[in-house]
Short mmCIF file of the C-alpha atoms (twelve columns), coordinates in Angstrom:
data_MODEL
# 
_entry.id   MODEL 
# 
loop_
_atom_site.group_PDB 
_atom_site.id 
_atom_site.type_symbol 
_atom_site.label_atom_id 
_atom_site.label_alt_id 
_atom_site.label_comp_id 
_atom_site.label_asym_id 
_atom_site.label_seq_id 
_atom_site.Cartn_x 
_atom_site.Cartn_y 
_atom_site.Cartn_z 
_atom_site.pdbx_PDB_model_num 
ATOM 1   C CA . MET A 1   94.314  72.470 117.546 1 
ATOM 2   C CA . ARG A 2   91.378  72.965 115.164 1 
ATOM 3   C CA . ASP A 3   91.164  73.615 111.451 1 
ATOM 4   C CA . VAL A 4   88.635  76.268 110.602 1 
ATOM 5   C CA . GLU A 5   87.691  77.888 107.326 1 
ATOM 6   C CA . ARG A 6   87.385  81.438 108.592 1 
ATOM 7   C CA . VAL A 7   87.543  83.463 111.787 1 
ATOM 8   C CA . VAL A 8   84.289  85.410 111.800 1 
ATOM 9   C CA . ALA A 9   84.893  87.377 115.009 1 
ATOM 10  C CA . ALA A 10  87.399  87.601 117.855 1 
ATOM 11  C CA . GLU A 11  86.935  89.033 121.314 1 
ATOM 12  C CA . VAL A 12  88.242  88.694 124.844 1 
ATOM 13  C CA . GLN A 13  85.943  87.323 127.518 1 
ATOM 14  C CA . ASP A 14  87.106  87.108 131.136 1 
ATOM 15  C CA . GLY A 15  90.699  87.579 129.961 1 
ATOM 16  C CA . SER A 16  90.619  84.694 127.450 1 
ATOM 17  C CA . PRO A 17  90.282  84.697 123.674 1 
ATOM 18  C CA . LEU A 18  86.845  83.846 122.304 1 
ATOM 19  C CA . LEU A 19  86.612  83.166 118.589 1 
ATOM 20  C CA . THR A 20  83.562  82.764 116.418 1 
ATOM 21  C CA . VAL A 21  84.631  80.550 113.516 1 
ATOM 22  C CA . ARG A 22  83.183  78.959 110.407 1 
ATOM 23  C CA . THR A 23  84.128  75.303 110.032 1 
ATOM 24  C CA . PRO A 24  84.870  73.534 106.721 1 
ATOM 25  C CA . THR A 25  81.301  72.144 106.867 1 
ATOM 26  C CA . GLY A 26  79.858  75.675 107.034 1 
ATOM 27  C CA . ALA A 27  78.804  75.500 110.693 1 
ATOM 28  C CA . THR A 28  79.502  78.396 113.063 1 
ATOM 29  C CA . GLU A 29  81.193  77.601 116.378 1 
ATOM 30  C CA . ARG A 30  82.512  79.601 119.309 1 
ATOM 31  C CA . LEU A 31  85.901  78.541 120.620 1 
ATOM 32  C CA . THR A 32  87.692  79.548 123.805 1 
ATOM 33  C CA . ALA A 33  91.365  78.978 124.516 1 
ATOM 34  C CA . ASP A 34  94.299  80.021 126.624 1 
ATOM 35  C CA . HIS A 35  96.192  81.114 123.487 1 
ATOM 36  C CA . VAL A 36  95.395  81.457 119.784 1 
ATOM 37  C CA . ILE A 37  97.839  80.915 116.932 1 
ATOM 38  C CA . ALA A 38  96.298  81.847 113.603 1 
ATOM 39  C CA . ALA A 39  97.885  80.742 110.334 1 
ATOM 40  C CA . THR A 40  96.756  82.271 107.074 1 
ATOM 41  C CA . GLY A 41  96.277  78.933 105.345 1 
ATOM 42  C CA . TYR A 42  96.465  80.461 101.878 1 
ATOM 43  C CA . ARG A 43  95.291  77.916 99.356  1 
ATOM 44  C CA . VAL A 44  95.673  78.122 95.623  1 
ATOM 45  C CA . ASP A 45  92.396  77.726 93.748  1 
ATOM 46  C CA . MET A 46  92.862  77.941 90.000  1 
ATOM 47  C CA . ALA A 47  89.080  77.784 89.545  1 
ATOM 48  C CA . ALA A 48  88.833  81.186 91.273  1 
ATOM 49  C CA . MET A 49  91.369  82.888 88.979  1 
ATOM 50  C CA . ASP A 50  88.856  84.434 86.585  1 
ATOM 51  C CA . PHE A 51  91.538  86.419 84.742  1 
ATOM 52  C CA . LEU A 52  92.712  83.146 83.145  1 
ATOM 53  C CA . GLY A 53  89.337  82.595 81.479  1 
ATOM 54  C CA . HIS A 54  87.021  79.637 81.956  1 
ATOM 55  C CA . GLU A 55  88.303  77.599 78.991  1 
ATOM 56  C CA . LEU A 56  91.940  77.888 80.055  1 
ATOM 57  C CA . ARG A 57  91.185  77.093 83.704  1 
ATOM 58  C CA . THR A 58  89.255  73.943 82.753  1 
ATOM 59  C CA . ARG A 59  92.188  72.715 80.628  1 
ATOM 60  C CA . LEU A 60  94.635  72.929 83.539  1 
ATOM 61  C CA . ALA A 61  95.538  69.739 85.384  1 
ATOM 62  C CA . VAL A 62  95.215  70.578 89.069  1 
ATOM 63  C CA . SER A 63  95.728  68.881 92.386  1 
ATOM 64  C CA . ARG A 64  93.782  70.270 95.347  1 
ATOM 65  C CA . GLY A 65  93.259  73.522 93.433  1 
ATOM 66  C CA . ALA A 66  96.915  74.095 92.488  1 
ATOM 67  C CA . PRO A 67  98.305  73.533 88.996  1 
ATOM 68  C CA . ARG A 68  100.298 70.325 88.520  1 
ATOM 69  C CA . LEU A 69  103.628 71.446 87.133  1 
ATOM 70  C CA . GLY A 70  106.284 69.572 85.238  1 
ATOM 71  C CA . PRO A 71  109.985 70.329 84.786  1 
ATOM 72  C CA . GLY A 72  110.641 74.014 84.207  1 
ATOM 73  C CA . TYR A 73  107.402 75.068 85.930  1 
ATOM 74  C CA . VAL A 74  105.288 74.280 82.879  1 
ATOM 75  C CA . SER A 75  101.605 73.509 83.407  1 
ATOM 76  C CA . SER A 76  99.507  71.026 81.464  1 
ATOM 77  C CA . VAL A 77  98.726  73.862 79.036  1 
ATOM 78  C CA . PRO A 78  101.733 74.333 76.723  1 
ATOM 79  C CA . GLY A 79  103.324 77.754 77.147  1 
ATOM 80  C CA . LEU A 80  101.653 78.449 80.510  1 
ATOM 81  C CA . TYR A 81  104.059 78.552 83.464  1 
ATOM 82  C CA . PHE A 82  103.543 79.171 87.175  1 
ATOM 83  C CA . THR A 83  105.995 80.193 89.890  1 
ATOM 84  C CA . GLY A 84  105.510 81.530 93.395  1 
ATOM 85  C CA . LEU A 85  102.570 80.338 95.481  1 
ATOM 86  C CA . PRO A 86  100.903 78.310 92.682  1 
ATOM 87  C CA . ALA A 87  104.164 76.336 92.255  1 
ATOM 88  C CA . ALA A 88  104.409 75.358 95.940  1 
ATOM 89  C CA . ALA A 89  102.293 72.210 95.570  1 
ATOM 90  C CA . SER A 90  104.661 70.865 92.880  1 
ATOM 91  C CA . TYR A 91  108.009 72.305 93.999  1 
ATOM 92  C CA . GLY A 92  107.704 72.709 97.763  1 
ATOM 93  C CA . PRO A 93  106.902 75.440 100.273 1 
ATOM 94  C CA . VAL A 94  109.992 77.537 99.503  1 
ATOM 95  C CA . MET A 95  108.173 78.644 96.330  1 
ATOM 96  C CA . ARG A 96  105.855 80.673 98.575  1 
ATOM 97  C CA . LEU A 97  108.774 82.896 99.585  1 
ATOM 98  C CA . VAL A 98  110.919 85.455 97.805  1 
ATOM 99  C CA . CYS A 99  113.975 83.277 98.478  1 
ATOM 100 C CA . GLY A 100 112.360 80.634 96.230  1 
ATOM 101 C CA . THR A 101 113.045 82.836 93.218  1 
ATOM 102 C CA . GLU A 102 116.753 81.988 93.460  1 
ATOM 103 C CA . PHE A 103 115.818 78.354 92.813  1 
ATOM 104 C CA . ALA A 104 113.020 78.966 90.315  1 
ATOM 105 C CA . SER A 105 114.500 81.670 88.068  1 
ATOM 106 C CA . PRO A 106 117.391 79.782 86.451  1 
ATOM 107 C CA . ARG A 107 115.292 76.637 85.978  1 
ATOM 108 C CA . LEU A 108 112.441 78.532 84.386  1 
ATOM 109 C CA . ALA A 109 114.827 80.520 82.164  1 
ATOM 110 C CA . LYS A 110 116.582 77.322 81.025  1 
ATOM 111 C CA . HIS A 111 113.265 75.657 80.215  1 
ATOM 112 C CA . LEU A 112 111.972 78.703 78.334  1 
ATOM 113 C CA . ALA A 113 115.183 78.996 76.312  1 
ATOM 114 C CA . ALA A 114 115.066 75.319 75.361  1 
ATOM 115 C CA . ALA A 115 111.348 75.304 74.584  1 
ATOM 116 C CA . HIS A 116 111.013 78.642 72.826  1 
ATOM 117 C CA . GLY A 117 114.540 79.422 71.613  1 
# 
């Protein structure tokens, strides 16, 4: 098993998969295998979310690109909450899925009601 940053190209050579990949160091490698299992590896990167504005993004406490969230899904910026994929680093992988809304919704609503009446 290998971690790669990006699959650049995929082809079949002599009946086997041949991948051209970019590694986390930026190098390009060609890999052959009997089988390939590709995971998306989505990573949250708050620094890349331009719609939040530079000043707001730099005020956020993050861990490995994801916002660090407290009880009720609140970020380090008062009044700014995250659920879904950005919440997975603080609340677990179920936040990545629709079924995570059953857990998140009542907790977020309770926190919002208490904090903002």
